[in-house]
C-alpha positions in Angstrom: 50.5 -9.6 33.2 50.8 -9.9 29.4 53.7 -11.7 27.9 56.2 -9.9 25.7 55.1 -12.1 22.9 51.7 -10.5 22.9 50.8 -6.9 22.3 47.5 -5.3 23.4 45.9 -3.5 20.6 45.4 0.2 20.9 41.9 1.5 21.1 40.2 0.9 17.8 39.8 4.0 15.6 36.9 4.6 13.4 37.4 3.1 9.9 38.0 5.5 7.0 34.7 4.5 5.5 32.7 5.4 8.6 30.5 7.6 6.4 29.7 4.9 4.0 26.9 5.1 1.5 23.4 3.8 2.1 24.0 0.7 -0.1 26.9 -0.5 1.9 25.1 0.1 5.2 21.9 -1.4 3.9 23.7 -4.7 2.8 25.4 -5.0 6.2 22.1 -4.5 8.1 20.2 -6.8 5.9 22.7 -9.5 6.5 22.3 -9.2 10.3 18.6 -9.0 9.8 18.5 -12.3 8.0 20.7 -13.8 10.7 18.2 -13.0 13.4 15.4 -14.6 11.2 12.8 -11.9 11.0 13.0 -10.8 14.7 14.2 -7.3 15.4 16.8 -7.2 18.1 19.8 -5.1 19.2 22.4 -7.7 18.3 24.7 -7.9 21.4 28.3 -8.6 21.1 28.0 -11.5 23.5 25.3 -13.8 24.6 26.0 -13.2 28.3 24.6 -15.7 30.8 22.6 -18.7 29.6 18.9 -18.2 29.0 16.8 -18.3 32.2 14.1 -20.4 30.7 14.0 -23.1 28.0 12.8 -21.7 24.6 11.6 -24.2 22.0 10.4 -21.6 19.5 6.9 -21.3 18.1 7.0 -24.6 16.2 9.3 -26.6 18.5 8.2 -28.9 21.3 4.5 -29.3 21.6 3.3 -28.7 25.2 0.7 -26.9 27.3 2.1 -23.5 26.5 2.4 -24.1 22.7 -0.6 -21.9 21.9 0.8 -19.1 24.0 4.3 -19.4 22.4 2.7 -19.3 18.9 0.7 -16.3 19.8 3.7 -14.5 21.2 5.7 -15.4 18.1 3.0 -14.0 15.8 2.9 -10.8 17.8 6.7 -10.6 17.5 6.5 -10.9 13.8 3.9 -8.2 13.7 6.0 -6.0 15.9 9.0 -6.7 13.7 7.1 -5.6 10.6 5.9 -2.4 12.3 9.1 -1.6 14.2 10.7 0.7 11.5 7.6 2.9 11.6 7.0 3.0 15.4 8.1 5.6 17.9 10.8 5.1 20.4 10.4 6.3 24.0 13.7 6.7 25.9 13.6 6.9 29.7 16.5 8.0 31.9 16.1 6.9 35.5 18.2 8.8 38.1 17.8 9.0 41.9 16.3 12.5 41.7 14.5 12.7 38.4 13.1 11.0 35.3 13.8 12.3 31.7 11.6 11.1 28.9 12.1 11.7 25.1 10.2 10.4 22.2 11.8 10.1 18.8 10.7 8.7 15.4 13.7 7.6 13.4 16.3 10.3 13.9 14.0 13.1 14.7 13.1 14.3 18.2 9.3 14.6 18.7 8.7 15.5 22.4 10.6 15.6 25.6 9.8 16.2 29.3 11.2 15.6 32.8 10.0 15.4 36.3 11.5 15.4 39.8 11.2 12.3 42.0 10.6 12.5 45.8 13.5 11.4 48.0 13.8 7.6 48.4 11.8 6.6 45.3 15.0 5.6 43.5 18.2 4.8 45.3 21.4 4.2 43.5 19.5 3.5 40.3 17.2 1.0 41.9 13.4 1.7 42.0 12.4 1.3 45.6 8.9 2.8 45.7 7.3 1.3 42.6 3.9 2.9 43.0 5.2 6.4 43.4 7.5 5.9 40.5 4.7 4.7 38.2 2.6 7.7 39.1 5.5 10.1 38.3 6.3 8.3 35.1 2.6 8.4 34.1 2.6 12.1 34.7 5.6 12.7 32.4 4.4 10.3 29.8 1.1 12.2 29.5 3.2 15.2 28.3 5.0 13.3 25.5 2.4 10.8 24.4 -1.3 11.0 23.4 -2.9 8.9 26.1 -0.1 8.7 28.6 0.6 5.0 27.8 3.4 3.1 26.1 1.3 0.7 24.1 2.5 0.5 20.5 5.9 2.1 21.3 9.3 0.7 22.1 11.1 1.8 25.2 14.8 2.1 25.9 16.0 2.7 29.5 19.2 4.3 30.8 20.1 3.2 34.3 22.3 5.5 36.5 23.7 4.9 39.9 26.6 3.0 41.4 25.6 -0.3 39.8 28.1 -0.4 37.0 31.4 -2.3 37.1 33.8 -1.9 34.2 37.0 -3.8 33.5 39.5 -4.2 30.7 40.8 -7.7 30.8 43.1 -10.0 29.0 41.4 -13.4 28.7 43.1 -16.5 27.4 40.7 -18.9 25.6 41.8 -22.5 25.3 41.1 -24.8 22.4 38.3 -26.6 24.3 36.8 -23.5 25.8 34.1 -21.1 24.6 35.0 -17.4 24.6 31.8 -16.5 26.6 32.7 -19.0 29.3 36.2 -17.7 29.6 35.2 -14.1 29.8 32.5 -14.8 32.4 35.0 -16.7 34.5 37.6 -14.0 34.2 35.1 -11.3 35.0 33.9 -13.1 38.1 37.5 -13.2 39.5 38.1 -9.5 38.8 34.7 -7.9 39.6 33.0 -7.6 42.9 29.8 -9.2 41.6 28.8 -12.8 41.9 28.1 -14.7 38.6 24.5 -15.3 39.5 23.9 -11.6 40.3 25.6 -9.9 37.3 24.4 -9.2 33.8 27.6 -8.8 31.8 28.2 -7.7 28.2 31.6 -7.3 26.5 33.5 -6.3 23.4 36.4 -8.7 22.7 39.3 -8.4 20.3 42.0 -10.9 19.6 45.6 -9.8 20.4 48.3 -9.8 17.8 51.4 -12.1 18.1 54.7 -10.2 17.8 57.1 -11.8 15.4 60.8 -11.3 16.4 62.5 -8.9 14.0 65.3 -10.3 11.9 67.5 -7.2 12.4 67.3 -7.6 16.1 68.3 -11.3 15.8 71.3 -10.3 13.7 72.4 -7.7 16.3 72.2 -10.2 19.1 74.3 -12.7 17.1 76.9 -9.9 16.3 77.2 -9.1 20.0 77.9 -12.8 20.9 80.1 -13.6 17.9 83.7 -14.7 17.4 86.7 -12.5 18.5 89.6 -11.4 16.4 91.8 -14.3 17.4 89.2 -16.8 16.1 88.7 -18.4 19.5 85.2 -20.0 19.3 82.8 -19.6 22.1 84.7 -16.8 23.9 83.4 -13.2 23.8 85.5 -10.3 22.6 86.0 -8.4 25.8 85.6 -11.3 28.2 87.3 -11.0 31.6 90.0 -13.6 32.7 88.8 -16.9 33.9 89.7 -16.2 37.5 87.7 -13.0 37.4 84.7 -14.8 35.9 84.7 -17.3 38.7 84.5 -14.6 41.2 81.3 -12.7 40.6 82.0 -10.0 43.2 85.4 -9.0 41.8 85.4 -5.3 41.3 85.9 -3.9 37.8 88.5 -1.4 36.8 86.0 1.5 37.1 85.3 0.6 40.7 81.8 -0.9 40.3 80.9 -4.4 41.3 79.1 -6.9 39.1 76.6 -9.3 40.7 76.2 -12.6 39.1 72.6 -13.9 38.7 73.4 -17.2 37.0 73.0 -19.1 40.3 69.8 -17.2 41.3 66.7 -19.5 41.2 63.6 -17.6 40.3 60.2 -19.3 39.8 58.2 -17.2 37.3 54.5 -17.7 36.8 53.9 -19.9 33.7 52.2 -18.2 30.8 48.6 -19.3 30.3 47.8 -21.4 27.3 45.3 -20.3 24.7 44.6 -17.4 22.4 44.6 -14.1 24.3 41.8 -11.6 23.9 41.6 -8.0 24.9 38.1 -7.7 26.5 36.2 -4.6 27.5 33.6 -5.9 30.0 30.7 -4.1 31.6 28.5 -5.6 34.3 25.3 -4.6 36.0 23.4 -6.0 38.9 20.5 -8.2 37.7 18.1 -7.2 40.4 18.4 -3.5 39.4 17.7 -4.3 35.7 14.8 -6.6 36.5 13.2 -4.2 39.0 13.3 -1.3 36.5 12.0 -3.4 33.6 9.2 -4.9 35.7 8.1 -1.4 36.8 8.0 0.0 33.3 6.3 -3.2 32.1 3.2 -2.0 33.9 2.6 0.4 31.0 2.6 -2.4 28.4 5.9 -1.4 26.9 8.1 -3.3 24.4 11.7 -3.0 25.4 14.2 -1.9 22.7 17.2 -2.0 25.1 18.6 -1.3 28.5 21.8 0.7 28.8 23.9 2.2 31.5 23.7 5.9 31.3 27.4 6.3 30.7 27.2 4.1 27.5 24.3 6.3 26.2 26.4 9.4 26.9 29.4 7.9 25.0 27.1 7.3 22.0 25.7 10.8 22.2 29.1 12.7 22.2 30.0 10.8 19.0 33.7 11.5 19.4 36.8 9.3 19.1 38.4 10.8 22.2 36.6 12.9 24.7 36.0 13.6 28.4 32.4 13.8 29.7 31.3 15.6 32.8 27.8 14.5 33.7 26.3 16.7 36.5 23.2 15.6 38.4 21.7 16.8 41.6 23.9 14.8 44.0 26.6 13.2 41.8 29.3 14.1 39.3 30.4 11.4 36.8 33.7 11.9 34.9 34.3 9.6 32.0 37.1 9.3 29.4 35.6 8.1 26.1 37.8 6.4 23.5 36.2 5.3 20.3 32.7 5.1 21.7 33.6 3.2 24.9 34.1 4.7 28.4 37.6 3.6 29.4 37.6 5.4 32.7 34.5 6.1 34.9 34.7 8.1 38.1 31.6 9.0 40.1 31.7 11.1 43.2 29.1 12.7 45.4 28.7 16.5 45.4 27.2 19.1 47.6 25.0 21.4 45.4 25.7 24.3 47.8 29.5 24.4 47.4 31.2 27.7 46.6 32.9 28.5 43.4 36.4 27.6 44.6 35.4 24.1 45.7 33.6 23.5 42.4 36.7 24.5 40.5 38.9 22.3 42.6 36.6 19.3 42.3 36.3 19.5 38.6 40.0 20.0 38.0 40.9 17.1 40.3 38.4 14.7 38.7 39.5 15.5 35.1 43.2 15.2 36.0 42.8 11.9 37.8 40.6 10.4 35.1 43.1 11.3 32.4 46.1 10.1 34.5 44.4 6.8 35.0 43.7 6.5 31.3 47.3 7.1 30.5 48.3 4.4 32.9 46.1 1.9 31.1 47.3 2.9 27.6 50.9 4.1 28.1 51.7 3.7 24.4 48.7 5.8 23.4 48.1 8.5 26.0 45.2 10.9 25.8 46.0 14.0 23.7 45.7 17.5 25.0 43.2 18.6 22.2 40.4 16.2 23.3 36.9 17.5 23.6 35.3 18.3 27.0 31.5 17.8 27.0 29.3 18.8 29.8 25.9 17.1 30.2 23.0 16.9 32.7 22.2 19.6 35.2 25.2 21.8 34.5 23.6 25.1 35.4 24.8 24.9 39.0 28.5 24.6 38.0 28.6 26.4 34.6 31.0 29.1 35.7 33.1 26.7 37.6 33.6 24.5 34.6 34.8 27.4 32.5 37.3 28.5 35.2 38.5 24.9 35.7 39.1 24.4 32.0 41.2 27.6 32.0 43.6 25.8 34.3 43.8 22.7 32.1 45.0 22.4 28.5 41.5 21.4 27.3 38.7 23.3 25.6 35.0 22.8 26.2 33.0 21.6 23.2 29.3 21.8 22.4 27.4 18.5 22.2 27.0 17.5 18.5 23.6 17.7 16.9 23.3 14.0 16.2 19.5 14.0 15.9 17.2 16.4 14.1 15.5 18.4 16.8 13.8 21.8 17.3 15.9 24.8 18.2 14.7 24.9 21.8 15.8 21.3 22.5 18.7 20.9 24.9 21.1 18.2 23.8 23.3 18.8 26.9 20.4 18.0 29.3 19.0 15.1 27.3 22.3 13.6 26.2 21.6 10.2 27.7 18.2 10.0 25.9 19.8 11.0 22.6 22.4 8.3 23.0 19.6 5.7 23.6 18.0 6.8 20.4 21.3 6.4 18.5 22.0 3.0 20.0 18.5 1.5 20.1 16.2 3.4 17.7 18.0 4.6 14.6 17.4 2.6 11.4 20.2 2.1 8.9 18.4 3.8 6.1 17.9 7.0 8.0 20.4 9.8 7.5 21.6 11.8 10.5 22.8 15.4 10.6 26.3 14.3 11.3 28.2 11.0 10.5 28.0 8.6 13.4 31.0 6.7 14.6 30.6 2.9 14.7 30.7 1.9 18.3 30.0 -1.5 20.1 26.4 -1.8 21.2 25.4 -3.6 24.4 22.0 -4.9 25.5 21.4 -5.6 29.1 17.9 -7.0 28.8 17.5 -10.4 30.5 16.6 -13.4 28.4 12.8 -13.2 29.1 12.8 -9.6 27.8 14.7 -10.2 24.6 13.3 -11.2 21.2 14.1 -14.9 20.9 15.4 -16.2 17.6 13.8 -19.1 16.0 15.3 -22.6 16.3 16.6 -24.2 13.1 13.5 -26.5 12.8 11.2 -23.5 13.1 13.3 -21.6 10.7 13.1 -24.3 8.1 9.3 -24.5 8.6 9.0 -20.7 8.2 11.2 -20.9 5.1 9.0 -23.6 3.7 5.9 -21.6 4.5 7.4 -18.6 2.8 8.4 -20.7 -0.3 4.9 -22.1 -0.5 3.4 -18.7 0.0 5.6 -17.3 -2.8 4.6 -20.2 -5.0 0.9 -19.6 -4.4 1.4 -15.9 -4.9 3.2 -16.6 -8.2 0.5 -19.0 -9.3 -2.3 -16.6 -8.5 -0.4 -13.9 -10.3 0.0 -16.1 -13.3 -3.7 -17.0 -13.3 -4.5 -13.3 -12.9 -2.2 -12.4 -15.8 -3.8 -15.1 -17.9 -7.3 -13.9 -17.1 -6.2 -10.4 -17.9 -4.7 -11.5 -21.2 -8.0 -13.4 -22.1 -10.0 -10.3 -21.2 -7.7 -8.1 -23.3 -8.0 -10.6 -26.2 -11.8 -10.5 -26.0 -11.8 -6.8 -25.9 -9.6 -6.6 -29.0 -11.9 -9.2 -30.7 -14.9 -7.0 -29.9 -13.1 -4.0 -31.3 -12.3 -5.9 -34.5 -15.9 -7.1 -34.9 -17.2 -3.6 -34.5 -14.7 -2.3 -37.0 -15.7 -5.1 -39.4 -19.4 -4.3 -39.0 -18.8 -0.6 -39.5 -16.7 -1.4 -42.6 -19.6 -3.6 -44.0 -22.0 -0.7 -43.5 -19.7 1.6 -45.2 -19.2 -0.8 -48.1 -23.0 -1.0 -48.5 -23.2 2.7 -48.5 -20.4 2.9 -51.0 -22.0 0.3 -53.2 -25.4 2.2 -53.2 -23.6 5.4 -53.9 -21.8 3.8 -56.8 -25.1 2.5 -58.2 -26.6 5.9 -57.9 -23.5 7.4 -59.4 -23.6 5.0 -62.4 -27.3 5.8 -62.9 -26.6 9.5 -62.7 -23.6 9.1 -65.1 -25.8 7.2 -67.6 -28.5 9.8 -67.3 -26.0 12.6 -67.6 -24.6 11.0 -70.8 -28.0 10.7 -72.2 -28.8 14.2 -71.4 -25.6 15.3 -72.9 -26.3 13.3 -76.1 -29.8 14.8 -76.3 -28.5 18.2 -75.7 -26.0 17.7 -78.6 -28.8 16.5 -80.8 -31.0 19.5 -79.9 -28.0 21.8 -80.5 -27.5 20.1 -83.9 -31.1 20.6 -84.8 -31.1 24.2 -83.7 -27.9 24.7 -85.7 -29.6 23.1 -88.8 -32.7 25.3 -88.4 -30.5 28.4 -88.2 -28.7 27.2 -91.3 -31.9 26.6 -93.1 -33.3 30.0 -92.2 -30.1 31.7 -93.4 -30.1 29.8 -96.6 -33.8 30.5 -97.3 -33.3 34.2 -96.5 -30.2 34.4 -98.6 -31.8 32.7 -101.6 -34.7 35.2 -101.7 -34.3 38.3 -103.8 -35.0 41.7 -102.5 -38.4 41.8 -104.0 -39.5 38.6 -102.4 -40.6 38.6 -98.8 -40.2 35.2 -97.0 -42.0 34.2 -93.8 -41.4 30.9 -91.9 -44.6 29.6 -90.7 -43.6 26.3 -89.1 -40.6 24.0 -88.7 -40.7 20.5 -87.1 -37.1 19.7 -87.7 -37.6 18.0 -91.1 -40.2 20.0 -93.0 -40.2 23.8 -93.1 -43.3 25.6 -94.1 -42.5 28.9 -95.8 -44.8 31.7 -97.3 -43.3 33.9 -100.0 -44.8 37.0 -101.6 -43.7 38.8 -104.7 -45.1 41.2 -107.3 -44.6 38.8 -110.1 -45.1 35.2 -110.5 -41.9 34.7 -112.4 -39.9 35.9 -109.4 -41.5 33.2 -107.2 -40.8 30.5 -109.7 -37.1 31.6 -109.9 -37.0 31.5 -106.1 -38.4 28.0 -106.1 -35.9 26.8 -108.6 -33.1 28.3 -106.6 -34.3 26.5 -103.4 -34.7 23.2 -105.3 -31.1 23.4 -106.4 -29.7 23.8 -102.9 -28.1 20.6 -101.5 -29.5 21.1 -98.0 -33.0 20.6 -99.2 -34.3 17.3 -100.4 -37.5 18.5 -102.0 -39.4 21.8 -102.5 -43.1 21.5 -103.0 -45.6 24.3 -103.7 -48.7 24.0 -101.5 -50.7 27.0 -102.5 -50.4 29.8 -105.0 -52.7 32.8 -104.9 -52.9 36.2 -106.5 -54.1 39.2 -104.5 -54.9 42.7 -105.8 -54.7 46.0 -104.0 -58.4 45.9 -103.2 -57.9 42.6 -101.4 -55.0 43.7 -99.4 -53.6 47.1 -98.3 -50.2 45.9 -97.9 -48.8 47.4 -101.1 -50.4 50.7 -100.4 -48.8 50.7 -97.0 -45.5 49.8 -98.5 -45.7 52.6 -101.1 -46.6 55.1 -98.4 -43.8 54.1 -96.2 -41.3 54.2 -99.0 -42.4 57.8 -99.9 -43.5 57.0 -103.4 -46.8 57.4 -105.1 -49.6 55.1 -104.3 -50.0 52.7 -107.3 -52.4 50.0 -107.5 -50.4 46.7 -107.8 -51.2 43.0 -107.5 -49.3 40.6 -105.2 -48.5 36.9 -105.8 -48.6 34.8 -102.6 -47.2 31.3 -102.5 -47.0 28.6 -99.7 -43.9 26.3 -100.0 -43.1 23.1 -98.1 -39.4 22.4 -97.9 -38.1 19.0 -96.9 -34.6 19.0 -95.5 -32.0 16.3 -95.7 -32.3 13.8 -92.7 -29.6 14.1 -90.1 -27.4 11.1 -89.2 -27.9 10.0 -85.6 -26.6 7.2 -83.4 -28.9 4.2 -83.8 -28.4 3.1 -80.1 -29.4 6.5 -78.8 -33.2 6.6 -78.5 -34.2 9.6 -76.5 -37.5 9.9 -75.0 -39.6 13.0 -75.4 -39.2 13.6 -71.7 -35.4 13.8 -71.9 -35.6 16.0 -75.0 -38.0 18.2 -73.2 -35.7 18.4 -70.1 -32.8 19.1 -72.4 -34.8 21.8 -74.2 -35.6 23.4 -70.8 -32.0 23.4 -69.7 -30.5 24.7 -73.0 -33.0 27.0 -74.9 -31.9 27.7 -78.5 -33.3 31.1 -79.7 -35.3 30.6 -82.9 -34.3 33.2 -85.5 -37.1 35.4 -86.5 
C-alpha cells in the first residue's frame, strides 16, 4: 500500500519532441556510445543479476586466458565498427512455428516462416534441439545466401508462458542499491526464484505530495474559536455530559460511535525513497536453451525479447490493445506508452464456431481493460484506443470484427514502421518488426513514421552480452588512441612538408624553364635588333643614294632643257654623252656665226662652268644628203647648201653632297635598278 504522502506517477506520455531532428538524436546516441567505450550494446535500463563470470577486460589481469580475451576484444571492436552496416536477422520462436525476417537498417529484405512438429518447442522452451536446428536451417536458407548466420546479428523473440510481469512500489534506503532493492521486491512478488529468473525493469521515482496551504486554512477554520471567544471549544460542540457518553443518540436519531479509545496498530511506512517499478522476468533456462541452440549457427546476438515487448514496439502507439493469435494461444495485452501493462494468455481451440470466437474475444478484451483500469484508477483507458490484431488472425478474422461491433473500440491497421515491399504482412510478422525497431535500428536512419521512445530491455545473460572495458583498459585504449592520433598527425605533417617541398621544386623548375625561354627570346630579339639596325643603315644609305641619283637625274634634265632652249630654230642639237659632270653635245647649223652665238649663249648660262669646242667642221651637200632630205621634206626646192658641224664639251657646276656619304658603285647600281630615271631624248 502506498502512503498518502506519495503519488504514483501516471504512465509516461511521449514527450512533445518525440520527432526530434537528427542532430538531437545523434548527440544523445553518441553520448551513450562513448559511455559504453566502443562496444555496441542494447543499453538495458538495469544491470539485472550480477555477472556469472569474472571479467577483467582485454588488458586487465594477466592469466592463462589473456590471449583469448584479447582476441575476443579485438573481434568485438571489429564487430562494433561493422555493426551499422550489417544485416539483422530476427527470429520469433513459438510452440508451433518459426518466423524469420532479415532487415538492413529500417528496410525489410526477406522473410519466411516454417511450421514445427509437435513437441519440438513447448511453452517457448526448445526441447528437441536437433529438429529445431534442421527447421531453422531450412528457413534460413530462404532468407540468407548460404543458410548461415555468420556475419549477421540475431535478435530472438520468445513466446510461451515464461513471462512474469509486475508493477511494484519499491522503497530504496540510503545504504541500498536500487538494483538490489528491486530484485528483492521482485523475488517476493513473483513466483520465480532469484537464481532462476532473468529480470529487467523500468524504474521511476515517485513524487512527494506537498500539503496545500488552502486545505490547511480550511482545517484551521473548522477547528477555530466560537463566537463567545471560548478558546479550545468547537462552535457546535455538544454538552459535556453528552460528550462523555459516546453512544448518546443525536437529535436526528442517529448514534455516534466514539473511536478515540479504539487501539489500531497500523503497519509502519517503509523508509527510503519510493520508486514505481515496471518489472519483467523470464526463466533463465529458457533463455539459455534458446541462445545455445541458435549459437550453433555462429550468430552474434543483438538482443533477446519476450514476444509481447516486441509487439508493443511494433504497434508504436501510446494506448492500444493487442490481440495476438497463434495456433493454440490467444494473448491479449493492454499497451500504454510502449509497455504492456496487462498481459492475458489463454489456450484456444482452432475448431471453435463463430459464436464461441466472438464470446472469447469480447471477454478477453473486457477483462484486460477492467484490470488496467483497476491498476490506474486515476487514468483509465479511453474508449478510442486502437485495437491491433497480429499473428495468425485468419482463423478468427470475422469473429474479431463482430466482437468489436459489441465493444466501443475500432480495429486499426498495424503502422508501417519499416520500409517494406507491398506484399509484406506487418500483422503476421509484427514481433519480428518490433525486434528490428528495438535491436536493429540506428539513430541516423529515418523511419516512415515517427517512433515513440519506449524503454528497451535486454534479456541476454552476461556471457552473451558485449562487456564494457574496465577503467584501466579504457585508459590504455585512450592512450593508444592519443598516440595513434599523434603518429597520424606527425605523419600527416611530414607528408604535407614533403608535398610542399615537391611543390616548391616544381615551381622552381617552372621558373627556370621560363628564365631559359626568356634568355632564348632575348637572344633572338638581340639578333633581330642587330639585323634591324643593319637593315635600317642600309635602307638609309639606299635612300640617300636614291636621292643623289634623283638629284643627278634632275640636273641632267635641267641641262637638257637649258641646252635645247638656248638653241635657235636653225640649230640642231644632239646630246652624245653625259657622265654627270661633262655633257658632250653636237650642234649643226648653216652658218658658222649661228654656232658661235649659240656657244656664247651657253657660256653665259650660270649652270655651266665651262663650254669648250672640241671639233668644228664644214660639210657640203656633196658630203651629206641631209640638207637635200630636209629641203624635200619641207616641200621647197632642192638647193645646194653647206652645213657647219661643231662638237662642244660642256662642264656643269659640281653638285654639293654630304662629305660623310660615300656610296659605292654597287649601291648606286642597286638604286639605279630600283628607281630608273628616264633619260630625255
